[in-house]
C-alpha positions in Angstrom: -12.7 5.6 18.5 -11.1 2.7 16.4 -9.3 2.8 13.2 -10.3 2.1 9.6 -8.9 -1.3 8.1 -7.2 -0.9 5.1 -8.0 -4.2 2.6 -6.3 -4.6 -1.1 -9.4 -5.2 -3.8 -8.9 -8.2 -6.0 -8.6 -6.2 -8.7 -5.5 -6.0 -9.8 -1.9 -8.7 -9.4 1.8 -7.8 -10.1 5.7 -9.4 -9.8 8.2 -8.4 -8.9 11.0 -7.4 -12.4 14.2 -6.8 -10.9 14.3 -3.6 -7.8 10.6 -2.7 -9.0 7.1 -4.6 -8.5 5.1 -4.4 -11.1 1.3 -4.5 -11.6 -1.2 -4.5 -13.9 -5.9 -4.1 -13.3 -7.9 -7.3 -14.2 -10.3 -5.1 -14.9 -9.0 -1.8 -17.1 -5.4 -2.8 -18.6 -3.7 0.1 -16.8 0.0 -0.6 -15.0 2.1 0.5 -12.6 4.9 0.0 -11.0 5.6 0.0 -6.8 8.4 1.0 -5.3 10.0 -0.8 -2.1 7.8 1.1 -0.3 4.6 0.7 -1.7 5.1 -2.4 -2.2 5.3 -3.1 1.8 2.0 -1.5 2.1 1.1 -3.6 -1.0 1.7 -6.3 1.2 1.0 -6.0 4.0 -2.4 -4.6 3.1 -3.8 -8.7 1.7 -5.6 -8.9 5.3 -6.6 -5.5 6.9 -4.7 -3.3 8.7 -4.4 0.1 10.1 -3.2 2.5 9.0 -0.9 2.8 12.4 -0.6 -0.9 12.3 1.5 -0.3 8.9 3.3 2.4 10.4 4.0 0.7 12.6 5.5 -2.4 10.4 7.6 0.8 7.7 9.0 2.5 10.8 11.2 -1.6 11.3 11.6 -2.0 8.0 13.1 1.8 6.9 15.1 4.6 8.0 12.7 7.3 8.2 11.0 10.0 10.8 7.3 8.7 12.5 6.5 12.3 11.2 7.4 11.6 7.8 5.8 8.0 7.9 2.2 9.4 8.7 2.1 12.1 6.2 3.5 9.1 3.2 0.9 6.1 4.5 -1.5 9.1 4.6 -0.4 10.2 1.2 -0.4 6.5 -0.8 -2.9 4.9 1.2 -5.0 8.2 -0.9 -3.2 7.4 -3.6 -4.1 3.7 -3.3 -7.8 4.1 -2.9 -8.4 6.6 -5.7 -7.0 3.9 -8.5 -9.2 1.1 -6.3 -5.4 -0.1 -5.3 -6.9 -0.7 -1.7 -9.9 0.8 0.1 -11.8 0.6 3.8 -13.0 -2.4 5.6 
């Protein structure tokens, strides 16, 4: 069984502001701020990646237990999909 590939959408743009990454949806004007973890995922999703690949990258970058990472990435991808930040490809 093949894992789903995720990629960010083109509806959002952003930039670093101090210690955060601020984004705006070009169609709706909605804005949000990503923390370091969400920003790392956003950067990765410039090209398609599986959830497992995202988790492996985060485990290399952050000191977090693998089970917590899986839970956090699952939650984040669900939220990103709901906000149209990222989608399965």
